[in-house]
C-alpha positions in Angstrom: 19.8 -30.9 7.4 16.0 -30.2 7.5 14.7 -27.2 9.3 11.2 -26.4 10.5 9.8 -22.9 11.4 6.6 -22.5 13.6 5.5 -19.9 15.8 3.8 -20.5 19.4 3.4 -18.5 22.5 4.8 -19.3 25.9 2.3 -20.8 28.4 1.5 -19.1 31.8 4.0 -22.0 33.4 6.7 -21.0 30.9 6.2 -24.3 28.9 5.9 -24.6 25.2 3.8 -26.9 23.2 4.7 -27.4 19.5 2.4 -30.0 17.6 2.5 -31.4 14.0 6.4 -31.5 13.4 7.7 -32.9 10.2 10.1 -35.3 12.0 9.8 -39.0 12.7 9.0 -40.4 16.3 12.4 -41.0 18.0 14.4 -38.7 15.7 16.9 -36.4 17.5 16.3 -32.8 16.8 18.1 -29.5 18.2 15.7 -26.7 19.6 16.6 -23.3 19.3 14.1 -20.6 21.1 14.3 -17.0 20.0 11.9 -14.1 20.9 9.7 -13.1 18.0 11.0 -9.7 16.4 8.8 -7.4 14.5 10.0 -6.5 10.8 9.5 -2.7 11.3 12.5 -0.9 12.7 12.3 0.9 15.6 12.8 4.8 15.5 15.7 4.5 18.1 17.5 2.1 15.9 18.0 4.4 12.9 17.4 7.9 14.4 18.7 9.5 10.8 16.6 7.2 8.5 14.6 9.2 6.2 16.3 12.6 7.1 17.6 14.8 4.0 21.2 15.0 3.5 22.4 18.4 2.1 26.0 19.3 1.2 26.8 23.0 1.0 29.3 23.6 -1.4 30.8 20.3 -1.8 33.6 21.0 -3.8 35.1 23.8 -1.9 38.5 23.5 -0.6 39.0 22.9 3.0 41.7 24.9 4.9 44.1 22.6 7.1 43.0 24.3 10.1 39.4 23.4 9.7 40.1 19.8 9.6 38.8 18.1 12.8 41.3 15.5 12.7 44.3 18.1 13.2 42.4 19.4 16.4 
């Protein structure tokens, strides 16, 4: 299967015009329309990205009463 990617802008009337396709006249094609997404992650997508992780005394034993799962 041959795929072709192109970008265009939706017209005021809601139509799309796609020119210079690499397919033959009369050939059946499947059309999938997706909104363009930016490559930059939005801050709300990953609110903790870039924050420092600090472990205070990571090898200290934890008492059974301190486990959240036991509460």
